[in-house]
N, C-alpha and C positions, 0 to 999 in steps of 0.2 A: 358073716351079713346084718348095720345092727340094725334092722330089723326085728331082732334075733337074740336083741336083749334082752335081759331080765333081771331081775332089780331087786335084791331078796327079799325077804320078807320074812313078820314071827321073829321064831330067835334069830334066827340068821338074823337081820338088821340088827336087833338090841344085840350081837356081841360084835359085831361091825361099829358100834356107837363108843362099847366098852374097851375096846382096841385102841379108840380113840383118847377117849382119856385115860388108861394106864400111859400112853406113851407123851400125853401131851403133858402131862401131871407132874413132872418131874421137867420141865423142863420151862416153869410156869413158875415151883417151886423156885427156883436157880436161876429168874432172871433169865432165861436162855431164848422162852418163846418169842417164834414167827413178830416181827411189826410189817406191819400196813402199812403202804403210803397214799398219796394223793394218785389218783393214773395219770401215766405217760405209755408210748405210743410205745407198744409193743409190750404193754404191762394191763395186769390184769381189769375186767370191770366190761369190756368188752361185750355190747349189745346181743342181746341174751333173748332170751323165751320167759318168764315166768309166770306160775301162776298168782293170781291178783288171789289177798288172804282179805276177808271179808271181815267185820266192821264188828262183830264180838271178838271174834276170835283174835284181830287187831289188835284190842283191847289186854287180852295175856301175852302176847307177847313185850306188849311195855309195860307187863309189870315186870315181868321177868326178867325186862331193860334193864326196867332203873334198880331190881333191887342183885344182878353182875355187878354192875356198876356204884357199887357203893364198895364196893370192894375191890372196883378192876380199880377206882381212877376215873377225871373227866379226860382225858385224853385219847380217849380210844373208840371207833364210828362205830355210834351204836345203831343201828344196821335192822332192831327191832321196833325202833321209834313207828310211832302210824306215816311216817311218813315216808319210812322207807324198809319197811316186810316186806318181803314176800317166798314166797318159792321157787326156784329155779329149779329147772327143765334142762334146761342147755341154750351154751354160751355160742355166738358163731366166729364169733371172732374175736379179737384180744384186740385192747386200748387201741381208738385209732380218734385220736380228738376232728379228723377230717369226715369222719362217715358218716351221711345223708344217709334218711329215710329211701333217694330214689338212690342210690348209689348203687346199680342193677347189683351188684351181687345181695346187696340187704334187702331189694326189694323181692327178687327172686325167694330168703329166708322170709318172709315178711308173707308173701303167697305160699311159701310149704303151712304156718300158721296158719290161717284161715280154713287151706282145704282138712288141716288134721284138727279144727273147734271145731271145723260144721262134723265133727263126727263124730266127734269127746261127748260127754255124756258126762254133768259136773259129777268131779272125781272129792269123792272123799277125803278127811285124812282123820288121823285124830293126832292130840297132842301128850307124848306117852313121859318127857324127861328132859334132864339138860346133858350137853356134857361137851366134854374141851375140847379143844383143839389146838396144835403146835400155835394155831393162828388166832381162832376166835371159841366161844364158846358161843352152842348150838343151840338150838330144839331140835326135840328126838324124834320126827317129828314115821308114823305108820304108816304106810294104803292100807286102807278097814275091806278093799279088796285090788282088780287086776287093774282095773281105769284107769291109773297109772301110770304102771308101766307100757298095760298099752301106747295109752298118750308116748308116750316115750319115744317108742318105739314107731310106730305108726309115722312120728316126725324124722328118728333118720331116714326110714325109707323117704318121705321126702323130699329133707335132703336132698340123699341119696352124694353124686358129691363134694354139693354144698355145706355137708356135715363135717368137711374133714380136722373140723379143730377139733371135734370132741372125737377121738375114737372111740370103738367096739367097750362096752365096759367103763373109761370115763369117768359115767360116777355109780357111785354103788349104793350110795345112799341116799332118802330122801330126808330134808332137812329145812330149815328155817336160820342163820344163822342173825345171832342177840347181838354181840359182838363183835368187831373186828378189833383183830389189841395193834395199836397202834402204839401204843407208849411202853410205858412201864408200867407197871401191875402194883394198882397204890399196897394194898394188903394181897400178897400170893397167896398169905393161911387160908384166911379167909374165905380167896375165893377160892381155891384146892373145897373147898370143903363144903360150902357152902351149892358148889355144882357136883360134888359130890352128895353132898343130902339129898337134893329134889335129884338126878339117876331116874329116876322112877316116880313120879308122879300121875291122882286119880283119873289117871283117862279127859282128855276133854276132844271135842268129838266137833269140826266145821265138815263146810265145802266150797270147793272153789269151783267158782261157776264161771269164772273168766280168765283165757288165755291174752298177755300181753308182751310184745315184744317190748323191750323199751334198752334203753343205752341210762346210763350212770351215768351223774352229777355232783363232787365234790359241795356238800350241803357245811358253813360252817356260819355260826350266829350261839348268842349268849347259850350256851349250857347244853351245848348240842353238834356235834361235828358230826355228817353218816353221808354215806354213799347213795343218794334218790334217785331211785332211779325216774328216768324224761319219759312219760309219757311216751310212744313212736306208731303203737297200730294195740286198737286191741279188741279179744271177738270173744262173744259169746261160750260157749260151750253151748253144746245142741242142746234143743231144753233145758237153759241154763235159766233164760229172760233174756229183757233187754238188756 
């Protein structure tokens, strides 16, 4: 049952991030990493529930993103940019250009998010490192208590059959993506070495107080390519302020 999902924590979560790095590093070094693309119908970047990253933590993610981009080069999606940074909780569907907030299915999803937010306290997280995936550079996040897992499980229960897009166990880590690799890596060895040097960092804690429903839009302007969340609905977590 989806409502009984559990996310790993502590050493188990860190090991999953280690495994991602160990699998992705050889691909990046060989130029065989995956390359992300501007969204198309049926692809990634569908409507999603995300935790909003507060401004103080967003500055940390921006710094890590810029450091990674020095080695990765300019052609990648800077998802850790302040205009784009977020923590994904659950995707509802594949990308649909025709998706609208008043679509009956998506309206039900938004209502489910509202119900969960109303009874979920602010979510404490900490940044404890950086890792590589075959298509991304990620910030490693660790929940400091069971709030994130309880929220994710409650959302699965509230969605019921509407949550079929992500089956139980689909998400096994909590992370925030800094770069989606969308091109050749400028200096693969430098990028892998930088990530290796930052697999573990002094923990930085932050607390998310808002749960948003977003769709992603491709943004390109001088010095920036990213998928920026277009906010459809935002809900304060219980006791999290206005």
